[in-house]
C-alpha positions as CSV (number, residue, x, y, z in Angstrom):
1,X,0.4,39.9,-3.9
2,X,-1.3,39.9,-7.2
3,X,-5.1,39.3,-7.5
4,X,-6.4,36.0,-8.8
5,X,-7.7,37.7,-11.9
6,X,-4.2,39.0,-12.8
7,X,-2.7,35.6,-12.2
8,X,-5.3,33.8,-14.3
9,X,-4.8,36.4,-17.1
10,X,-1.1,35.8,-17.1
11,X,-1.5,32.0,-17.1
12,X,-4.1,32.2,-19.9
13,X,-1.8,34.4,-22.0
14,X,1.2,32.1,-21.4
15,X,-0.9,29.1,-22.4
16,X,-2.2,30.8,-25.5
17,X,1.4,31.7,-26.6
18,X,2.6,28.2,-25.9
19,X,-0.2,26.7,-28.0
20,X,0.5,29.1,-30.9
21,X,4.2,28.3,-30.9
22,X,3.6,24.5,-30.8
23,X,1.1,24.8,-33.7
24,X,3.5,26.7,-35.9
25,X,6.4,24.4,-35.1
26,X,6.3,22.5,-38.4
27,X,6.4,25.8,-40.3
28,X,9.2,27.2,-38.2
29,X,11.4,24.1,-38.7
30,X,10.7,24.0,-42.5
31,X,8.8,20.8,-42.6
32,X,7.0,20.6,-45.9
33,X,3.7,18.8,-46.6
34,X,3.7,15.4,-48.2
35,X,3.3,16.7,-51.7
36,X,5.1,19.7,-53.2
37,X,2.1,21.5,-54.7
38,X,1.3,24.5,-52.5
39,X,-2.3,25.2,-53.4
40,X,-3.3,21.8,-54.7
41,X,-3.0,23.0,-58.3
42,X,-5.7,25.7,-58.1
43,X,-5.5,29.0,-59.8
44,X,-5.4,31.8,-57.2
45,X,-6.1,34.6,-59.6
46,X,-9.2,32.9,-61.1
47,X,-10.8,32.7,-57.7
48,X,-10.9,36.5,-57.4
49,X,-11.9,37.1,-61.0
50,X,-14.5,34.3,-61.4
51,X,-15.6,33.9,-57.8
52,X,-14.9,30.1,-57.8
53,X,-11.9,27.8,-57.5
54,X,-10.6,26.6,-60.8
55,X,-7.7,24.2,-61.5
56,X,-4.7,26.0,-62.8
57,X,-2.6,25.3,-65.9
58,X,0.7,23.4,-65.4
59,X,2.5,25.8,-67.7
60,X,2.0,28.6,-65.1
61,X,3.9,27.4,-62.1
62,X,6.5,29.0,-59.8
63,X,8.9,27.2,-57.5
64,X,9.1,28.8,-54.0
65,X,10.7,27.4,-50.8
66,X,10.7,23.9,-52.2
67,X,7.1,24.0,-53.3
68,X,5.5,24.6,-56.7
């Protein structure tokens, strides 16, 4: 017979995996957010160069998996 600590560890691990899988369900099934702009129009490179979030230019976009 397994000790109560082992059983609790197994149950906690199973619960954790179950919660993770349920949380990522919308990603796994390909559900997209309401709008199709992936990062809300912000420039990802500028953040690392200037240290702050800046709105990007519309001329620099890239479609990927149904999002811009």
